Backbone bond lengths (Angstrom), bond angles and torsions (degrees), N, CA, C in turn:
res aa  C-N    CA-C-N  psi(-1)  N-CA   C-N-CA  omega(-1)  CA-C   N-CA-C  phi
1 M - - - 1.453 - - 1.541 107.99 -
2 F 1.336 118.14 140.64 1.435 121.32 -179.48 1.506 111.00 -70.80
3 D 1.363 114.26 147.65 1.429 120.42 178.11 1.545 111.41 -63.39
4 D 1.319 116.62 137.32 1.478 120.20 -175.24 1.520 111.38 -60.68
5 D 1.331 119.59 -38.23 1.452 121.94 -178.24 1.490 108.64 -65.72
6 F 1.361 116.46 -41.88 1.457 118.99 -178.33 1.531 108.96 -62.71
7 E 1.312 117.74 -43.02 1.469 120.25 -178.50 1.520 109.23 -64.52
8 K 1.322 119.38 -34.44 1.466 121.61 177.65 1.535 108.84 -63.34
9 E 1.327 119.19 -45.76 1.427 122.95 -178.88 1.526 111.45 -66.33
10 K 1.358 114.82 -39.10 1.413 117.00 178.83 1.518 112.34 -65.93
11 R 1.318 116.56 -38.85 1.460 120.20 177.16 1.558 111.75 -61.99
12 K 1.343 114.49 -37.52 1.426 117.06 178.18 1.520 112.72 -61.36
13 L 1.373 114.77 -43.09 1.458 119.32 178.97 1.511 110.59 -64.12
14 V 1.302 117.31 -40.08 1.450 120.99 179.43 1.555 110.47 -65.12
15 F 1.330 118.11 -42.74 1.424 123.30 177.14 1.546 110.67 -60.27
16 K 1.285 117.82 -41.30 1.461 123.46 176.59 1.524 110.31 -58.06
17 E 1.300 116.14 -49.24 1.474 120.31 -178.46 1.489 111.15 -64.37
18 V 1.326 116.57 -40.98 1.482 119.59 179.84 1.555 109.07 -64.10
19 A 1.329 117.04 -43.19 1.435 121.62 -179.48 1.532 111.32 -59.90
20 R 1.385 114.10 -42.26 1.455 119.54 -178.43 1.551 109.65 -64.18
21 V 1.301 115.89 -44.93 1.478 119.91 -177.89 1.500 112.74 -62.78
22 I 1.375 115.79 -43.41 1.454 120.59 178.18 1.518 111.20 -64.59
23 K 1.326 117.61 -37.64 1.486 119.91 178.39 1.534 111.43 -67.63
24 E 1.320 116.51 -41.46 1.477 119.82 -176.34 1.531 112.82 -81.89
25 H 1.322 117.27 -23.10 1.456 120.09 -177.58 1.521 110.64 -135.30
26 P 1.333 118.14 65.22 1.479 121.25 -174.83 1.481 114.17 -62.68
27 K 1.333 117.85 -26.32 1.469 120.89 -175.28 1.558 114.04 -87.37
28 N 1.307 116.46 -25.47 1.479 118.35 -179.64 1.578 110.02 -139.72
29 Y 1.298 115.31 42.13 1.476 118.28 -177.87 1.491 112.43 -63.87
30 M 1.331 118.74 -30.69 1.474 118.72 179.79 1.584 111.23 -63.55
31 E 1.312 114.26 -41.31 1.480 118.86 177.28 1.501 111.16 -64.79
32 K 1.339 118.80 -43.14 1.451 123.81 -178.21 1.515 109.55 -64.82
33 L 1.342 117.42 -40.18 1.424 120.46 179.46 1.518 111.40 -68.68
34 A 1.297 115.74 -32.49 1.501 119.41 175.09 1.469 111.38 -67.18
35 E 1.293 118.61 -30.80 1.519 122.17 176.54 1.517 110.62 -64.42
36 L 1.342 116.21 -31.49 1.442 120.72 -179.32 1.533 110.81 -87.16
37 G 1.283 118.14 -0.29 1.456 121.32 175.97 1.503 117.25 100.55
38 F 1.372 115.20 4.87 1.460 119.54 176.99 1.544 108.37 -72.83
39 R 1.306 115.75 141.10 1.441 119.04 178.64 1.552 108.22 -127.62
40 W 1.349 112.34 142.03 1.467 121.47 -179.58 1.494 107.23 -95.13
41 V 1.341 116.90 121.71 1.449 121.89 -170.28 1.559 108.49 -118.52
42 D 1.300 117.71 132.42 1.436 126.11 171.82 1.511 107.31 -112.17
43 D 1.319 115.16 125.07 1.497 118.46 -174.01 1.529 112.57 -66.73
44 E 1.352 117.76 -22.83 1.424 119.83 -176.92 1.521 112.09 -105.79
45 I 1.328 119.66 -34.03 1.410 121.98 -175.99 1.537 108.39 -123.87
46 D 1.299 118.97 129.09 1.436 123.09 175.13 1.541 107.18 -83.00
47 E 1.313 116.99 85.96 1.443 121.09 -176.46 1.502 111.17 -65.17
48 E 1.342 118.00 -33.68 1.443 119.81 178.69 1.512 111.25 -61.64
49 E 1.343 114.91 -43.53 1.501 119.01 -177.98 1.517 109.06 -62.34
50 L 1.347 115.10 -42.09 1.489 118.48 178.93 1.535 111.27 -61.22
51 E 1.336 115.66 -42.81 1.457 120.36 179.26 1.507 111.09 -62.73
52 E 1.312 115.17 -43.04 1.473 119.12 -177.93 1.516 112.50 -66.69
53 K 1.319 116.86 -35.98 1.465 120.40 177.68 1.571 111.79 -67.94
54 A 1.304 113.61 -32.31 1.456 119.25 -178.00 1.548 113.65 -88.37
55 A 1.354 117.15 -11.26 1.450 122.39 -175.02 1.545 110.50 -64.14
56 T 1.294 116.13 135.63 1.462 122.17 177.94 1.496 109.57 -131.01
57 I 1.343 115.87 156.58 1.443 121.60 176.77 1.548 110.36 -75.21
58 S 1.357 117.85 130.08 1.460 118.98 -174.98 1.561 110.61 -128.56
59 T 1.299 119.79 -6.36 1.500 120.66 178.84 1.495 111.10 -134.86
60 D 1.331 115.79 165.02 1.448 119.83 176.38 1.500 112.26 -64.22
61 N 1.344 117.75 -38.77 1.468 120.97 178.66 1.522 111.18 -62.48
62 E 1.325 118.16 -43.27 1.446 121.90 177.28 1.536 110.87 -60.00
63 R 1.322 114.85 -44.29 1.456 121.21 -179.32 1.495 111.75 -63.93
64 Y 1.303 116.75 -37.17 1.483 123.21 178.99 1.543 110.39 -69.75
65 L 1.301 117.80 -43.04 1.490 121.65 -179.03 1.510 109.44 -71.47
66 V 1.299 118.83 -40.43 1.485 121.87 177.37 1.499 108.86 -62.94
67 G 1.325 117.66 -39.05 1.447 120.48 177.32 1.505 111.71 -60.99
68 Y 1.332 116.28 -38.88 1.494 119.16 176.55 1.503 108.99 -66.67
69 L 1.360 117.87 -50.57 1.448 120.96 -177.60 1.527 114.62 -60.39
70 E 1.326 115.57 -26.06 1.416 119.85 179.34 1.546 114.36 -93.05
71 G 1.353 114.72 2.31 1.473 119.53 176.55 1.507 115.98 90.78
72 D 1.295 118.32 10.78 1.485 121.49 -178.65 1.511 111.64 -89.41
73 T 1.345 118.92 -16.79 1.424 123.18 -176.10 1.498 110.26 -130.18
74 G 1.288 121.34 138.78 1.470 122.20 176.67 1.499 113.48 -76.70
75 L 1.345 114.40 158.55 1.488 119.73 179.09 1.495 108.02 -71.62
76 S 1.372 112.48 136.89 1.521 117.89 -177.51 1.547 107.33 -156.48
77 G 1.324 114.29 171.22 1.444 118.04 172.18 1.501 113.68 -62.08
78 Q 1.331 116.36 -31.10 1.435 120.28 177.68 1.510 113.08 -65.68
79 V 1.323 116.66 -39.25 1.460 121.71 177.11 1.555 108.11 -62.69
80 L 1.334 116.35 -45.59 1.433 119.56 179.48 1.513 111.99 -62.68
81 D 1.290 117.71 -46.36 1.507 123.44 -179.41 1.556 106.75 -58.97
82 T 1.323 116.99 -42.86 1.450 120.20 -178.51 1.539 110.36 -63.74
83 Y 1.324 114.89 -44.23 1.480 121.43 -179.22 1.526 108.94 -60.94
84 L 1.299 118.58 -46.75 1.480 123.75 -178.92 1.540 108.90 -65.11
85 A 1.329 117.03 -38.74 1.460 119.75 179.50 1.540 108.25 -64.42
86 E 1.327 117.90 -43.06 1.453 121.67 -178.00 1.543 108.03 -63.20
87 K 1.353 117.47 -44.36 1.464 121.85 -179.11 1.539 110.60 -57.78
88 D 1.362 118.59 -33.42 1.412 122.04 -177.45 1.571 110.38 -87.78
89 S 1.283 115.48 -5.89 1.471 119.62 -176.48 1.558 110.79 -71.37
90 D 1.337 116.21 142.05 1.443 119.70 174.12 1.534 112.38 -74.18
91 A 1.293 116.04 -9.25 1.483 121.44 -179.56 1.476 113.32 -118.24
92 L 1.318 116.93 33.52 1.540 121.60 -177.80 1.539 106.20 -58.74
93 N 1.342 113.81 133.60 1.466 121.12 179.66 1.540 107.32 -88.99
94 Y 1.326 115.14 81.15 1.471 121.25 -176.92 1.525 113.70 -54.56
95 P 1.314 118.61 -51.85 1.485 118.65 -177.88 1.525 113.33 -57.76
96 L 1.311 118.23 -36.41 1.422 121.82 -175.60 1.540 109.36 -64.11
97 F 1.363 117.46 -45.95 1.429 120.71 -175.90 1.545 113.86 -87.05
98 R 1.295 112.53 -26.61 1.508 116.84 -178.78 1.521 111.80 -59.14
99 R 1.337 114.94 -36.62 1.475 115.79 -178.89 1.511 114.77 -64.34
100 Y 1.328 116.54 -21.60 1.453 120.66 176.34 1.503 110.95 -74.79
101 F 1.336 117.67 -34.53 1.461 122.99 172.82 1.535 109.58 -61.97
102 K 1.343 114.50 -48.00 1.476 118.83 -175.58 1.568 112.20 -66.15
103 R 1.331 113.99 -26.94 1.501 117.61 -179.56 1.539 110.45 -82.59
104 G 1.354 117.13 -9.34 1.470 120.33 -173.46 1.513 111.93 62.96
105 N 1.347 114.78 42.60 1.467 119.78 -175.98 1.528 112.66 -59.08
106 D 1.362 116.55 124.60 1.439 120.66 -176.85 1.523 114.45 -58.92
107 R 1.374 115.12 -38.52 1.447 120.20 -178.15 1.523 113.66 -68.68
108 L 1.378 113.51 -31.93 1.473 118.63 175.92 1.453 109.35 -66.23
109 K 1.333 118.70 -43.42 1.472 122.86 178.22 1.562 110.49 -59.34
110 E 1.372 114.79 -45.51 1.444 118.98 178.86 1.550 110.64 -57.94
111 L 1.318 115.23 -42.53 1.481 120.75 -179.82 1.492 111.09 -62.78
112 L 1.332 119.77 -44.21 1.460 122.76 -179.52 1.517 109.07 -66.46
113 M 1.295 118.66 -42.47 1.458 117.89 179.48 1.549 113.54 -68.54
114 Y 1.294 112.96 -33.67 1.520 118.21 175.44 1.537 108.26 -65.10
115 G 1.322 118.00 -44.44 1.441 122.39 179.75 1.593 109.81 -59.85
116 L 1.311 114.73 -43.23 1.463 117.31 -177.90 1.518 112.05 -72.05
117 E 1.300 119.29 -23.34 1.449 120.71 172.07 1.534 110.72 -65.61
118 K 1.310 114.54 -32.92 1.487 118.70 -177.22 1.577 109.00 -89.53
119 H 1.350 115.90 -35.97 1.447 120.53 -178.07 1.513 110.21 -129.86
120 P 1.351 117.18 73.01 1.463 120.16 -169.83 1.544 117.72 -64.26
121 T 1.323 116.28 -18.58 1.480 119.36 -179.46 1.526 112.36 -104.97
122 D 1.300 116.29 9.72 1.501 119.50 179.50 1.513 111.23 -67.29
123 I 1.291 116.71 111.27 1.488 120.89 -174.71 1.512 111.27 -67.45
124 G 1.363 116.34 -35.36 1.450 120.54 176.98 1.555 112.03 -59.64
125 L 1.332 116.87 -47.11 1.458 119.10 178.21 1.521 112.91 -68.08
126 L 1.314 119.13 -35.87 1.436 124.66 174.61 1.555 109.06 -60.44
127 S 1.316 114.99 -48.14 1.474 120.05 179.56 1.520 110.43 -61.20
128 D 1.340 117.03 -40.04 1.457 119.78 178.74 1.539 109.26 -64.34
129 L 1.293 116.84 -40.34 1.507 118.52 178.55 1.510 111.02 -63.47
130 A 1.323 115.16 -41.41 1.486 118.97 177.04 1.505 113.05 -63.64
131 Y 1.348 115.30 -36.08 1.507 120.04 175.40 1.504 110.34 -65.56
132 Y 1.308 116.65 -43.06 1.463 123.28 177.64 1.537 108.42 -57.39
133 H 1.337 116.02 -43.12 1.475 122.76 -178.81 1.528 111.94 -59.95
134 E 1.334 116.76 -27.68 1.457 119.21 179.51 1.550 113.41 -62.05
135 F 1.351 114.30 -26.17 1.457 120.35 -176.68 1.547 113.16 -107.54
136 R 1.271 117.98 -21.83 1.426 124.26 177.44 1.522 111.15 -142.66
137 N 1.315 116.93 115.83 1.442 120.33 -173.56 1.542 113.81 -63.54
138 I 1.328 115.22 111.24 1.450 122.64 175.53 1.502 110.48 -130.20
139 L 1.344 115.37 38.48 1.471 121.68 -172.89 1.537 113.66 -49.14
140 S 1.365 115.45 -50.95 1.432 117.57 -176.55 1.543 113.23 -59.39
141 E 1.313 117.06 -37.31 1.449 121.78 178.11 1.533 110.56 -73.17
142 L 1.301 118.14 -34.73 1.465 120.25 178.42 1.501 109.81 -67.50
143 I 1.345 117.69 -43.91 1.436 121.67 176.55 1.478 112.79 -60.60
144 E 1.342 117.92 -45.39 1.433 121.32 177.57 1.498 113.49 -60.70
145 A 1.346 115.99 -37.75 1.475 118.90 179.38 1.553 109.99 -68.94
146 Y 1.316 117.17 -40.12 1.508 117.85 178.38 1.490 110.00 -69.41
147 M 1.316 120.60 -39.21 1.463 122.10 -179.91 1.541 109.73 -62.34
148 T 1.324 115.05 -41.21 1.463 117.53 177.99 1.529 111.16 -66.01
149 A 1.271 116.88 -40.47 1.490 122.74 177.81 1.518 110.19 -59.55
150 C 1.322 116.13 -50.15 1.488 120.89 -177.74 1.555 109.63 -66.40
151 G 1.283 117.39 -34.07 1.481 119.09 -179.97 1.523 111.81 -73.66
152 T 1.301 114.62 -27.48 1.498 120.08 -176.90 1.526 112.31 -87.53
153 E 1.373 118.08 -32.42 1.469 120.86 -174.72 1.510 109.80 -75.71
154 H 1.335 117.15 128.50 1.435 122.05 179.47 1.536 113.85 -109.77
155 D 1.370 116.91 -16.07 1.431 120.73 172.52 1.547 108.89 -71.69
156 L 1.312 117.38 119.59 1.489 119.25 -173.93 1.488 114.86 -66.61
157 D 1.333 117.56 -31.05 1.456 118.64 178.71 1.525 108.64 -68.18
158 R 1.309 116.99 -49.20 1.452 120.15 177.31 1.549 112.41 -62.87
159 F 1.305 116.37 -38.27 1.442 120.59 175.93 1.530 110.83 -59.27
160 S 1.333 118.21 -45.11 1.425 120.57 177.94 1.506 113.79 -60.71
161 Q 1.353 114.75 -39.62 1.471 120.33 175.90 1.533 111.85 -60.81
162 L 1.356 114.59 -43.77 1.452 119.86 178.97 1.516 111.05 -63.30
163 V 1.300 116.96 -43.23 1.468 122.44 178.27 1.519 110.86 -55.93
164 L 1.307 115.72 -50.62 1.464 121.68 -178.33 1.561 111.86 -62.35
165 I 1.302 117.04 -46.83 1.425 121.35 -178.88 1.564 107.85 -67.07
166 F 1.281 118.99 -42.80 1.441 124.63 175.56 1.518 109.47 -51.51
167 Y 1.291 117.62 -51.22 1.463 123.53 -179.60 1.560 109.89 -59.94
168 L 1.323 117.98 -51.97 1.390 121.65 -176.29 1.516 112.96 -63.25
169 D 1.337 116.30 -34.47 1.495 119.37 -176.95 1.501 113.39 -78.67
170 T 1.321 117.01 -18.93 1.504 119.72 -175.86 1.512 114.60 -115.33
171 E 1.336 117.92 -16.82 1.477 120.27 -178.47 1.532 112.40 -57.85
172 P 1.340 119.16 -43.19 1.436 120.45 179.61 1.564 113.98 -56.13
173 D 1.360 113.73 -20.80 1.517 116.75 177.94 1.518 109.77 -93.18
174 G 1.343 117.83 7.59 1.456 120.14 177.48 1.499 112.10 82.97
175 F 1.334 119.66 16.25 1.490 122.48 -179.41 1.500 108.86 -97.51
176 D 1.349 117.81 133.48 1.444 121.39 179.67 1.520 109.01 -101.49
177 A 1.329 116.33 90.51 1.444 123.85 -177.18 1.528 112.85 -60.10
178 L 1.327 114.90 -39.92 1.490 118.36 -179.04 1.511 111.15 -62.13
179 H 1.293 116.89 -43.72 1.471 120.59 -177.71 1.530 107.84 -67.57
180 E 1.317 119.36 -41.34 1.433 121.68 179.46 1.530 112.23 -63.76
181 L 1.319 117.35 -40.99 1.441 121.12 179.44 1.552 109.77 -70.61
182 E 1.311 118.71 -35.88 1.480 120.65 176.15 1.538 112.24 -58.95
183 Q 1.359 114.52 -36.99 1.463 118.50 178.87 1.519 112.47 -69.19
184 A 1.353 114.52 -25.81 1.422 118.38 -177.51 1.510 115.17 -88.99
185 C 1.345 115.40 -12.87 1.499 122.59 178.77 1.486 111.84 -104.39
186 S 1.294 115.92 149.49 1.475 121.91 174.16 1.546 109.31 -69.43
187 R 1.299 116.57 126.62 1.432 122.20 178.06 1.528 109.07 -54.04
188 G 1.347 116.71 128.12 1.427 120.69 176.79 1.505 113.68 93.44
189 S 1.339 117.18 -7.93 1.444 121.78 -178.37 1.537 108.96 -74.96
190 E 1.320 116.79 167.76 1.479 122.41 -179.51 1.539 109.37 -58.66
191 K 1.350 117.00 -44.22 1.449 119.06 178.39 1.528 112.96 -64.38
192 W 1.309 115.57 -40.55 1.431 118.91 178.69 1.517 110.98 -59.27
193 H 1.358 117.53 -44.47 1.442 122.92 177.01 1.558 110.73 -61.73
194 A 1.281 115.70 -39.02 1.486 119.67 179.29 1.511 109.77 -62.68
195 I 1.302 117.44 -39.76 1.476 122.36 177.41 1.528 110.07 -62.37
196 Q 1.361 116.02 -41.30 1.446 118.74 179.36 1.549 110.67 -65.13
197 S 1.281 115.67 -34.74 1.485 120.13 177.58 1.536 111.58 -62.97
198 V 1.358 114.07 -42.64 1.493 118.42 177.46 1.504 108.36 -65.85
199 R 1.309 120.20 -38.85 1.442 123.12 179.42 1.526 109.31 -60.93
200 E 1.317 116.31 -42.23 1.518 119.49 -179.81 1.518 109.64 -65.95
201 I 1.329 117.63 -38.00 1.440 121.28 178.69 1.550 108.70 -59.19
202 L 1.313 115.55 -46.10 1.479 119.87 -178.34 1.530 111.98 -63.98
203 K 1.368 115.68 -30.34 1.432 119.86 -174.75 1.533 110.98 -89.27
204 S 1.310 117.33 -22.24 1.458 119.48 -171.50 1.511 112.48 -78.64
205 D 1.348 114.36 168.82 1.440 121.01 177.48 1.540 109.98 -108.10
206 S 1.333 115.47 26.81 1.474 120.46 -175.96 1.508 109.73 -67.11
207 D 1.302 115.38 147.88 1.467 121.16 174.33 1.527 104.16 -65.79
208 P 1.393 115.97 134.70 1.417 120.80 -178.36 1.572 113.56 -52.95
209 E 1.311 116.53 -31.34 1.494 118.40 -178.65 1.533 112.01 -69.97
210 D 1.365 115.47 -13.30 1.463 117.90 -179.28 1.483 113.92 -95.22
211 I 1.354 115.78 -3.16 1.485 121.37 -178.98 1.533 109.82 -79.54
212 E 1.290 117.71 119.59 1.481 121.03 -179.73 1.505 109.88 -135.37
213 F 1.330 113.83 154.50 1.470 119.30 177.10 1.547 106.39 -114.35
């Protein structure tokens, strides 16, 4: 069982992220939170399951992506570009694609890994991979993807964000992302100090609204 103090700090970080998304996207915050892996749960009715069963293809992009996910189209840059365009769309059909995450669809995983080869520090793709991991254990590949992202990213603000998300996405599996990253960085380097800052955030009792990168 997780330590109560840790759970308290983790909840604070989650609340901060929720508050940020609602502030930045007041009209479609539920969709934006879903992109980050948040799920809306009803104790009596599985609304997501009902939505997924009712979901239908309504655009050419959706038809193209479903064709790929069902094995009718080969993986290509065009598939990735279409997937990224749909993710950025204000009308993303969440229920339609969410069911492929829940099924642990092999071709979806291949698409995410292919995208991360081309865009290794893309937080959206990393979050999608972590969401996929919730339904099909791919811990080693998730860790490798985050380690590559953190090694590639040179902007310290973005690096700190990656470190924090890496930790939150893998800690439930018993993996210490901070320790692993510390071993990969030179002690005293800028990245090493950024990791220490994230460690302090996780240990502190700061109000989530006061946490900044």
